[in-house]
C-alpha positions as CSV (number, residue, x, y, z in Angstrom):
1,M,9.4,14.1,-22.2
2,T,12.9,12.7,-21.8
3,V,14.1,11.5,-18.4
4,H,17.7,12.5,-17.5
5,N,18.9,12.3,-13.9
6,A,21.8,11.1,-11.7
7,L,21.5,7.5,-13.1
8,D,22.4,8.7,-16.6
9,E,25.3,10.6,-15.1
10,A,26.6,7.5,-13.3
11,F,26.7,5.5,-16.5
12,A,28.3,8.4,-18.4
13,R,31.0,8.8,-15.8
14,A,31.8,5.1,-15.8
15,R,32.0,5.1,-19.6
16,Q,34.5,7.9,-19.4
17,E,36.5,5.9,-16.9
18,D,36.2,2.8,-19.2
19,R,34.5,0.6,-16.7
20,A,31.2,-0.9,-15.8
21,V,28.7,0.5,-13.2
22,L,28.3,-1.4,-10.0
23,I,24.7,-1.6,-8.7
24,P,24.3,-3.7,-5.5
25,Y,20.8,-4.7,-4.3
26,I,19.6,-4.6,-0.7
27,T,16.1,-5.3,0.5
28,G,14.8,-2.3,2.4
29,G,15.2,-2.6,6.1
30,F,17.3,-5.8,5.9
31,P,19.0,-7.1,8.0
32,D,18.5,-4.4,10.6
33,P,15.7,-1.8,10.1
34,E,17.3,0.6,12.5
35,R,20.7,0.6,10.8
36,F,19.6,0.2,7.2
37,V,20.4,3.8,6.2
38,D,23.9,3.5,7.7
39,L,24.4,0.2,5.8
40,A,23.2,1.7,2.5
41,V,25.5,4.7,2.9
42,A,28.4,2.4,3.7
43,V,27.7,0.4,0.5
44,L,27.8,3.6,-1.5
45,Q,30.9,4.9,0.1
46,A,32.7,1.6,-0.4
47,G,32.4,1.9,-4.2
48,A,28.8,1.3,-5.4
49,D,27.9,3.6,-8.2
50,A,24.2,3.3,-7.5
51,L,22.0,1.3,-5.1
52,E,19.0,-0.8,-5.8
53,I,16.6,-0.9,-2.8
54,G,14.0,-3.7,-2.7
55,I,10.5,-2.9,-1.5
56,P,9.5,-5.9,0.6
57,F,6.4,-7.7,-0.6
58,S,4.7,-10.9,0.6
59,D,4.7,-12.5,-2.9
60,P,8.0,-11.4,-4.6
61,L,8.4,-12.1,-8.3
62,L,11.6,-13.4,-9.8
63,D,13.3,-13.5,-6.4
64,G,15.1,-16.6,-5.2
65,P,15.3,-18.0,-1.7
66,A,17.9,-15.5,-0.3
67,I,16.0,-12.4,-1.3
68,Q,12.7,-14.0,-0.4
69,R,14.0,-14.6,3.1
70,S,15.3,-11.1,3.4
71,Q,11.9,-9.6,2.3
72,Q,10.0,-11.8,4.8
73,Q,12.3,-10.7,7.6
74,A,11.9,-7.0,6.6
75,L,8.1,-7.4,6.5
76,E,8.1,-9.1,9.9
77,S,10.1,-6.1,11.1
78,G,7.4,-3.7,9.9
79,V,9.1,-2.3,6.8
80,T,6.5,-0.7,4.5
81,P,6.7,1.1,1.1
82,R,6.4,4.4,3.0
83,R,9.3,3.4,5.2
84,C,11.3,2.6,2.1
85,L,10.6,6.1,0.8
86,E,11.9,7.4,4.2
87,Y,15.0,5.3,3.9
88,A,15.7,6.6,0.4
89,A,15.3,10.2,1.6
90,E,17.7,9.6,4.5
91,I,20.2,7.9,2.2
92,H,19.9,10.7,-0.4
93,A,20.7,13.3,2.3
94,C,24.0,11.5,2.8
95,S,24.9,10.6,-0.8
96,D,24.2,12.0,-4.2
97,K,24.6,8.6,-5.9
98,P,21.5,7.3,-7.7
99,L,19.0,5.2,-5.9
100,I,16.6,2.7,-7.6
101,F,13.5,1.0,-6.2
102,M,12.8,-2.6,-7.2
103,G,9.6,-4.3,-6.3
104,A,6.1,-5.6,-7.2
105,Y,3.5,-3.4,-8.6
106,N,0.9,-4.1,-5.9
107,P,2.3,-1.7,-3.3
108,V,2.8,1.0,-5.9
109,F,-0.7,0.6,-7.2
110,A,-2.1,0.7,-3.6
111,Y,-0.1,3.9,-2.9
112,G,-1.1,5.4,-6.2
113,P,1.4,5.4,-9.1
114,A,1.5,9.2,-9.6
115,R,1.8,9.9,-5.9
116,F,4.3,7.2,-5.4
117,C,6.5,8.5,-8.2
118,Q,6.3,12.0,-6.9
119,D,7.3,10.9,-3.4
120,A,10.0,8.7,-4.8
121,A,11.5,11.5,-6.8
122,R,11.5,13.7,-3.8
123,S,13.3,10.9,-1.9
124,G,16.1,10.7,-4.4
125,I,14.9,7.7,-6.4
126,T,16.1,7.8,-10.0
127,G,14.7,4.5,-11.4
128,L,12.0,2.0,-10.9
129,I,12.3,-1.8,-11.6
130,I,8.8,-3.3,-11.5
131,P,9.1,-6.8,-13.0
132,D,5.4,-7.8,-12.9
133,V,4.2,-5.0,-15.1
134,P,4.6,-6.1,-18.8
135,L,5.3,-3.5,-21.5
136,E,1.7,-3.6,-22.7
137,E,0.4,-2.5,-19.3
138,Q,2.9,0.2,-18.4
139,Q,1.1,3.2,-19.7
140,E,0.0,4.6,-16.3
141,L,3.2,3.8,-14.5
142,H,5.4,5.0,-17.3
143,G,3.5,8.3,-17.5
144,A,3.8,8.8,-13.7
145,A,7.5,7.9,-13.8
146,V,8.4,10.2,-16.7
147,T,6.5,13.1,-15.2
148,S,8.5,12.7,-12.0
149,Q,11.8,12.3,-14.0
150,I,12.3,8.7,-12.9
151,H,13.5,6.0,-15.3
152,L,11.2,3.0,-15.7
153,I,13.7,0.2,-16.2
154,Q,12.9,-2.4,-18.8
155,L,13.9,-6.1,-18.3
156,V,14.8,-8.6,-21.0
157,A,15.5,-12.3,-20.5
158,P,17.1,-15.1,-22.5
159,T,13.6,-16.2,-23.4
160,S,12.8,-12.8,-25.1
161,T,12.1,-13.2,-28.8
162,P,13.7,-10.9,-31.3
163,E,10.5,-9.0,-31.8
164,R,10.0,-8.7,-28.1
165,L,13.5,-7.4,-27.7
166,K,12.9,-4.7,-30.2
167,R,9.7,-3.6,-28.6
168,V,11.2,-3.5,-25.0
169,C,14.4,-1.8,-26.1
170,A,12.4,0.9,-27.9
171,A,10.9,1.8,-24.5
172,A,14.2,1.5,-22.6
173,S,15.2,4.3,-20.3
174,G,18.1,4.6,-17.9
175,F,19.5,1.1,-18.6
176,V,18.2,-2.2,-19.8
177,Y,18.2,-4.9,-17.1
178,C,19.6,-8.0,-18.7
179,I,18.4,-11.1,-16.8
180,S,21.4,-13.4,-17.4
181,V,19.6,-16.7,-17.0
182,A,16.0,-18.0,-17.0
183,G,14.7,-18.4,-13.5
184,V,14.8,-16.5,-10.3
185,T,17.6,-14.5,-8.6
186,G,20.4,-16.4,-6.8
187,V,24.1,-17.0,-6.9
188,R,25.2,-19.1,-9.8
189,S,28.5,-20.7,-10.9
190,G,28.6,-18.7,-14.2
191,V,26.6,-16.1,-16.0
192,A,28.9,-14.6,-18.7
193,D,28.5,-17.2,-21.3
194,A,24.7,-17.0,-21.2
195,A,24.5,-13.2,-20.8
196,R,27.0,-12.1,-23.5
197,P,24.8,-13.2,-26.5
198,L,21.8,-11.5,-25.0
199,V,23.7,-8.3,-24.4
200,E,24.8,-8.3,-28.0
201,K,21.2,-8.6,-29.2
202,I,20.2,-5.8,-26.9
203,R,22.9,-3.5,-28.2
204,A,21.7,-4.1,-31.7
205,C,18.4,-2.7,-30.7
206,T,19.3,0.3,-28.5
207,D,22.1,2.7,-27.4
208,V,20.7,2.6,-23.8
209,P,23.3,1.1,-21.4
210,V,22.9,-2.6,-20.5
211,A,23.4,-3.9,-16.9
212,V,23.5,-7.6,-16.2
213,G,21.9,-9.1,-13.1
214,F,20.8,-12.5,-11.7
215,G,23.6,-14.8,-10.6
216,I,26.8,-12.6,-10.1
217,A,28.4,-14.3,-7.2
218,G,31.5,-12.2,-6.7
219,P,34.4,-10.2,-8.2
220,E,35.4,-12.7,-10.8
221,Q,32.0,-13.0,-12.4
222,A,31.6,-9.2,-12.1
223,R,34.9,-8.8,-14.0
224,Q,33.7,-11.2,-16.7
225,V,30.4,-9.3,-17.1
226,A,32.2,-5.9,-17.3
227,A,34.0,-7.1,-20.4
228,F,30.8,-6.8,-22.4
229,A,28.2,-5.0,-20.4
230,D,27.8,-1.4,-19.0
231,G,26.8,-2.5,-15.5
232,A,26.8,-5.4,-13.0
233,I,24.0,-5.9,-10.6
234,V,24.8,-7.9,-7.4
235,G,21.9,-8.9,-5.2
236,S,21.8,-12.4,-3.7
237,A,25.5,-12.6,-3.0
238,L,25.3,-9.4,-0.9
239,I,22.1,-10.5,0.8
240,N,23.8,-13.8,1.8
241,L,26.8,-12.0,3.1
242,L,24.6,-9.7,5.2
243,A,22.6,-12.7,6.6
244,E,25.7,-14.7,7.4
245,S,27.9,-12.0,8.9
246,P,27.8,-11.4,12.7
247,P,26.3,-7.9,13.4
248,A,29.6,-6.6,14.7
249,E,31.4,-7.6,11.5
250,R,28.6,-6.8,9.0
251,F,29.7,-3.4,7.9
252,D,33.4,-4.3,7.4
253,A,32.5,-7.4,5.5
254,T,30.1,-5.6,3.3
255,Q,32.4,-2.7,2.5
256,R,35.2,-5.1,1.7
257,F,33.0,-7.1,-0.6
258,I,31.8,-3.9,-2.4
259,G,35.4,-2.7,-2.7
260,E,36.4,-6.0,-4.3
261,L,33.6,-5.9,-6.8
262,Q,34.4,-2.3,-7.8
263,Q,38.1,-3.2,-8.2
264,A,37.1,-6.1,-10.5
265,L,35.3,-3.6,-12.7
266,Q,38.3,-1.4,-13.2
267,P,39.9,-1.3,-16.7
268,D,43.2,-3.0,-15.6
269,S,41.2,-5.9,-14.1
270,V,38.8,-6.4,-17.0
271,R,41.5,-6.4,-19.7
């Protein structure tokens, strides 16, 4: 069974417009559980092509200090996987743009992979990013995701061997998540030089779109990534902005940042 949903359409639309897809990340329920839906909708309205929602977990994998802190705050506020499903459904009722869940497998396993994917699909989720389930152990989750018409996003890193790249890319669906640098998430001074060679290797293995994440700090780095990738994923920089902005200024600052990122991905900016 082949998965095709709004995530594919977002990449196809961006390709027609000769630009990269913008995918911001926000931890579910952060920084204010009561206003999270409004914040997420504001991000989408400001120019995001899709939204990655992090499911808070006590032992996050691959996440650096900024996202770790956001997840801990969300957990202390009582945000659960079920609440994240409710958030997604409420956001989906306001926007038809694709939503993606990112998180550890433990909460999905406890919920039940098949039931989780069914409920996620009903909530408008189009993709799952579960970093701690290696390719060799994805059979149950992959089957549940495909049955519910959800993409199970594969990740590759600079440490991936050529043979590993081929195997992961053969299973790719939706887009390939290109981890720009070895290590955890976080803002970095530069990602393009490290990411470009890996993106080229991925393209030699698959026609599935490639999105670059880990380290994109702002519009300039997003512009550089858009020159060779199909998408830019921005997480820690947005989380830091949300954490540092006064509540009264948070929405305006966030929408301005998203607008600047989207502008940086436009053809006239990239060329």
